[in-house]
Structures are given as C-alpha cells and as structure tokens.
C-alpha positions in Angstrom: 0.1 -0.1 0.0 1.4 3.4 -1.1 1.7 6.0 1.7 -0.2 9.3 0.9 0.6 11.1 4.1 2.1 10.6 7.5 1.2 7.3 8.9 1.0 6.3 12.7 1.0 2.8 13.9 0.5 0.9 16.8 3.7 -1.2 16.1 6.3 -1.4 13.6 4.9 -4.1 11.6 1.0 -3.4 11.8 -0.4 -0.4 10.4 -3.5 -0.8 12.4 -4.3 3.1 13.0 -3.2 5.2 9.9 -3.5 8.9 9.3 -3.9 9.9 5.6 -4.5 13.5 4.3 -5.8 14.3 7.8 -8.1 11.3 8.1 -7.9 8.8 10.8 -8.3 5.1 9.6 -8.4 1.9 12.2 -8.2 -1.3 10.4 -8.8 0.3 7.1 -12.1 1.9 8.4 -12.3 5.7 8.3 -13.2 6.9 11.8 -12.4 10.7 11.5 -16.0 11.5 11.7 -17.0 9.2 14.6 -14.2 10.4 16.6 -15.0 13.9 15.8 -18.5 13.6 17.0 -17.4 11.6 20.0 -15.4 14.7 20.9 -18.3 17.0 20.1 -20.6 14.8 22.7 -17.8 14.7 25.4 -17.5 18.7 24.9 -21.5 19.2 25.1 -21.5 17.2 28.2 -18.8 19.3 29.8 -20.1 22.7 28.7 -23.7 21.7 29.6 -23.1 21.3 33.5 -22.1 24.9 34.0 -24.8 26.1 31.7 -27.4 24.2 33.7 -26.1 25.3 37.1 -24.7 21.8 38.0 -28.3 20.1 37.1 -27.1 18.5 34.0 -25.0 15.7 36.0 -27.4 14.9 38.5 -28.9 11.5 38.8 -32.4 12.4 37.9 -31.3 14.5 34.8 -29.1 11.7 33.4 -31.9 8.9 34.1 -34.1 11.2 32.2 -31.9 11.7 29.5 -31.4 8.0 28.9 -35.2 7.3 28.9 -35.7 10.3 26.6 -33.2 9.0 24.0 -34.9 5.4 24.1 -37.4 6.3 21.4 -36.3 9.3 20.2 -33.8 9.5 18.3 -32.6 5.9 19.5 -34.8 3.3 18.3 -36.3 5.1 15.4 -32.7 6.3 14.3 -31.9 2.4 14.2 -34.8 1.6 12.0 -34.1 4.6 9.9 -30.2 3.6 9.3 -31.5 0.2 7.8 -33.6 2.1 5.5 -31.2 4.7 4.6 -28.5 2.0 3.7 -30.8 0.6 0.8 -30.8 4.3 -0.4 -34.3 5.0 1.1 -36.1 7.4 3.5 -38.8 6.3 6.0 -40.9 9.4 6.6 -43.5 7.7 8.4 -41.6 6.5 11.8 -43.4 9.1 13.8 -46.7 8.4 12.9 -46.3 4.9 13.6 -44.9 5.7 16.9 -48.2 7.5 17.6 -50.3 4.8 16.2 -48.5 2.0 17.9 -48.9 4.1 21.1 -52.4 4.6 20.8 -53.1 1.0 19.9 -51.4 -0.4 23.1 -53.4 2.2 25.2 -56.8 1.7 23.3 -56.3 -2.1 23.8 -55.7 -1.9 27.5 -58.1 0.7 28.6 -61.1 0.2 26.3 -60.6 -3.3 24.9 -59.7 -5.1 27.9 -56.8 -6.9 26.4 -53.8 -7.9 28.9 -51.1 -5.5 28.8 -48.5 -7.6 27.6 -50.9 -8.3 24.6 -51.5 -4.8 24.2 -47.6 -4.1 23.8 -47.5 -6.7 21.3 -50.1 -5.2 19.3 -48.7 -1.9 19.3 -45.3 -3.5 18.0 -47.2 -5.8 15.6 -49.1 -2.8 14.3 -45.4 -1.3 13.6 -44.2 -4.1 11.8 -47.5 -4.2 9.6 -47.1 -0.6 8.5 -43.3 -1.1 7.6 -44.4 -4.0 5.6 -47.1 -2.1 3.7 -44.6 0.6 2.9 -41.9 -1.7 1.9 -44.0 -3.8 -0.3 -45.3 -0.7 -2.0 -41.9 0.4 -2.8 -40.3 -2.8 -3.7 -43.0 -4.2 -6.0 -44.1 -1.1 -7.8 -40.7 0.7 -7.5 -42.1 3.9 -6.4 -40.1 6.5 -4.5 -39.6 5.9 -1.0 -39.9 9.7 0.0 -43.4 9.9 -2.0 -44.8 6.3 -0.5 -43.6 7.2 3.2 -44.9 10.6 3.0 -48.3 9.4 1.9 -48.0 6.8 4.7 -47.2 9.5 7.2 -50.2 11.2 6.6 -52.6 8.1 6.2 -51.4 6.5 9.7 -51.6 9.7 11.5 -55.3 9.9 10.2 -55.8 6.4 11.0 -54.4 7.4 14.7 -57.4 9.9 15.1 -59.8 7.5 13.9 -58.8 5.1 16.5 -58.8 7.8 19.3 -59.8 11.6 18.8 -58.7 12.4 22.4 -55.7 11.6 24.7 -56.2 8.2 26.4 -54.9 8.1 29.9 -53.3 4.6 31.3 -52.8 6.0 35.0 -55.6 3.6 36.5 -53.4 0.6 35.1 -50.0 0.6 37.1 -48.8 -2.4 35.0 -48.8 -0.3 31.9 -46.5 2.4 33.0 -44.1 0.0 34.7 -42.2 -0.6 31.7 -41.6 2.7 30.8 -40.4 3.7 34.5 -38.7 0.7 35.4 -34.8 0.6 36.2 -32.2 -2.0 36.9 -29.0 -0.9 38.5 -30.0 2.8 38.2 -30.4 2.3 34.3 -33.9 2.3 32.8 -35.1 -0.8 31.3 -36.2 0.9 28.3 -32.6 2.1 27.7 -31.4 -1.7 27.9 -34.1 -2.8 25.4 -32.6 0.2 23.1 -29.0 -1.2 23.6 -30.1 -4.7 22.8 -31.8 -3.5 19.7 -28.6 -1.8 18.7 -26.5 -4.9 19.3 -28.8 -7.2 17.2 -28.9 -4.5 14.4 -25.0 -4.8 14.5 -25.0 -8.6 14.5 -27.9 -8.6 11.5 -25.8 -6.0 9.1 -22.4 -7.7 9.7 -23.2 -11.5 10.1 -25.8 -12.3 8.2 -26.2 -12.5 4.2 -29.4 -10.4 4.2 -27.9 -7.8 6.7 -24.6 -7.2 4.2 -26.8 -7.2 1.1 -28.7 -4.3 2.7 -25.4 -2.1 2.5 -24.9 -3.5 -1.1 -28.5 -2.7 -2.2 -27.6 1.1 -1.5 -24.3 0.7 -3.3 -25.3 -0.7 -6.4 -28.7 -2.2 -6.8 -28.0 -3.8 -10.2 -24.9 -5.6 -9.1 -26.9 -7.1 -6.3 -29.6 -8.3 -8.5 -27.1 -10.0 -10.9 -25.7 -11.6 -7.8 -29.1 -13.6 -7.4 -30.1 -11.5 -4.3 -33.3 -10.4 -4.1 -33.7 -6.6 -3.9 -37.3 -6.5 -3.3 -36.7 -9.1 -0.4 -34.0 -6.7 1.1 -36.1 -3.4 0.6 -39.2 -5.1 2.3 -37.1 -6.4 5.3 -35.6 -3.1 6.1 -38.7 -1.2 6.2 -40.4 -3.6 8.4 -37.2 -3.6 10.5 -38.1 0.2 10.8 -41.6 -0.4 11.6 -40.5 -2.8 14.6 -38.4 -0.3 15.8 -41.1 2.3 15.6 -43.7 0.0 17.3 -41.4 -0.6 20.1 -40.5 2.9 20.5 -44.2 3.6 20.5 -45.0 1.4 23.2 -42.2 2.4 25.5 -42.9 5.9 25.0 -46.6 5.2 25.8 -45.5 3.4 28.8 -43.4 6.3 30.0 -46.1 8.9 29.5 -49.1 7.0 30.9 -51.1 9.9 28.9 -50.9 9.2 25.1 -51.9 11.8 22.8 -53.2 10.9 19.0 -50.6 13.7 18.1 -47.8 11.8 19.7 -44.7 11.5 17.4 -44.9 14.4 15.3 -41.6 15.5 13.6 -39.9 12.6 15.2 -38.6 11.7 11.9 -36.4 14.6 11.8 -34.5 13.6 14.7 -34.2 9.9 13.4 -32.6 11.3 10.1 -30.5 13.7 12.0 -28.9 11.0 14.1 -28.1 8.8 11.1 -26.7 11.8 9.1 -24.6 12.9 12.1 -23.2 9.6 12.5 -22.0 9.3 8.9 -24.8 7.7 7.0 -24.9 8.6 3.3 -28.6 9.7 2.3 -27.8 8.4 -1.1 -27.6 5.0 0.4 -24.7 2.4 0.8 -22.7 4.1 3.6 -23.4 4.2 7.2 -22.8 2.4 10.6 -24.5 1.4 13.9 -21.7 2.9 15.9 -21.9 6.0 14.1 -25.5 6.2 14.4 -25.1 5.4 18.2 -23.0 8.4 18.5 -25.4 10.5 16.5 -28.3 9.5 19.0 -25.9 10.5 21.9 -25.2 13.8 20.5 -28.8 14.8 19.7 -29.9 13.5 23.1 -27.4 15.6 24.9 -28.3 18.6 22.8 -32.1 18.2 23.3 -31.5 17.8 26.9 -29.3 20.8 27.2 -31.9 22.8 25.1 -34.7 21.8 27.0 -32.8 22.5 30.7 -32.1 26.1 29.2 -35.8 26.4 28.1 -35.2 27.1 24.5 -38.3 27.2 22.4 -39.0 23.9 20.7 -39.3 25.8 17.2 -36.0 27.1 17.6 -34.8 23.5 18.3 -36.2 22.3 15.0 -34.3 25.2 13.3 -31.2 24.0 14.8 -31.8 20.4 14.1 -32.3 21.6 10.5 -29.0 23.5 10.4 -27.1 20.7 11.8 -28.5 18.0 9.2 -27.5 20.8 6.4 -23.9 21.1 7.9 -22.9 17.6 8.4 -24.1 16.9 5.0 -22.1 19.5 3.7 -18.9 18.1 5.5 -19.5 14.6 4.1 -19.8 15.9 0.7 -16.6 18.2 0.9 -14.9 15.2 2.6 -15.9 12.9 0.0 -14.5 15.2 -2.7 -11.3 15.4 -1.0 -11.0 11.7 -1.1 -11.7 11.6 -5.0 -15.0 9.7 -4.5 
C-alpha cells in the first residue's frame, strides 16, 4: 500500500491506525467523523453542566436523558439507518410511533386486552405499516420519499380515527411499569434500546441479508445480478424500521401514561439527523451502527441541554435542520477530497 501522507502505527509491523490526508483510519475503516462527533458529545456534556447550574450531571437528569433518548432518536434512528443504507427514507416513523402508542393504550383501557398483549399489538402494528410501505416501494418501484410521505399522513389520520382524544393509562399501573422501571440505576427501556442496537449490528455484519442491505444502497443492479432478491431486502428494512417504531411507541406510551393521538410529530427529523450525524449517506450504501449510536448521543445531549435552558421547541427544530445541512456539507466536502 502506497503512503499518501504521515502514518501512525500501533507497532512497527502492523499499520492498524493510519493517518492519511488528515483522516484517521482504524483497521482500514475511516473513523474520522466518528471520533470527531464523539469529542463533540464529550464537549457538550462538559459545557452543559455549568450552563445548567450543575443540573445536567444529577442522577435524575441523567436517568431522564437515558429514557428520552430510547425512542427519539434511539430506536427510530436504528430503524431509519437500515432504510437509508438501501438508499431509501422513511418519513412515516413518527406517525407509526403515535399509532402504536394509541393502539397499545386503547387495547388496554377500552378493549380489556392484557397489557403484555396490548404491547405486542402496538409492536405488530408498527411491523405491519413497515411491511405495507416496503411492499409498495419494492413491488411497484415507487420513490420511498413519496410513499412514506403518503403513509405518514395516512397513518396519522387512522390514529385519530382510533382515538380523537388522549387516553390515560394511569389506572393501569402495569402499563406504566415498563417505561419507568430501572435496573442497577439504568432504565429498562434504555437496556431494550441497547439490545436492539446490538442485534442490529449482528444482523448487518453477520447475516447475508444484512450485508446485502448495504450492497443494495451501493449498487442495486450488481446485487440483482448476484442473485440476491432486492425487493426482499427493501421490504425487510422497512419492516425493521416499523418494528423499531412500534417498540418505541409502546415504550413511550408506557413512560408517559397519557397518550395523545398527535404523539410522534416531527420525530422523523431526529431519526434522520442522528443517522446523518453518525455518517450515514442519504444516497445509500454507507452508514454504521456505532456511528448512528454516536449521533443518537449527540442529539440526546443537545435536546436535553436545550430543554434545561428552556429554549423554544421551534428554535430546536431550526437548530436540528441547520445541523443536518452542515453535516451533509461536511460529508460532501470530505468525499470530494478523497476523490469519491
């Protein structure tokens, strides 16, 4: 391998860590953006404490931070990553969160369904909507943006059909247990999110279907010629996104206890932002689980800090939109420098 710049190695014989043209590679993988954003998370945490008069690092706030990041941007970002890897987008995730939450609450309060079954119904609803979106996109070769935009409106409308008003589950203590329970000081909902991220990493790296997901986003025709079913891969990632949204909706409903049919509005923005910040390419074929996890942390800390500072929600949206644009520009400039 020809040297293109200064090189650092962990030993004289093994070039495990290299620095080329100002970019850091570990075992051949470019980790520059990952390290940069990890430092951003650390810096935000250090800055946050004095800005919040010491509230940021309190046990209550850190626990709330972990709970808040579970659904948005946590689980939604994981599902969104799979979709983005194939070159798609899922704008319906926020609506699915609201629908799954309302279904779980309605099944418990109005239909008398056991709580565990109500949770499964909420998750199944998310998987169903993912299957519908994926099937339409894969079988009819329609633009993911258009299909999921339509599904976002369709599902939101159905959510209001199921319930036009908020549903309180306060009289069903078992319903709110999952969202409030903790083990060893860590919220159970956060443990569930971490488990999903681990399973997602295993799926992407150790299964043929997972590896083909990235390939579909990189060169769909090559995947097809290799005998891999592109429609199957596309449908799978939208079902995964739906399941993540469904689980997120159930966990959020359990945490809140009072579920509004408008729940989940604009959640898709945070999910996309976390993926982009973590290095995912919206054109498909590029993105990692660990990068998305870092993106989730950055957004969670930023959201928590802004909330503690009582920054208006509308300005938070402005900031997130600006961050997405800035990160996309950074990735674009970086790719051009590498000659891609």
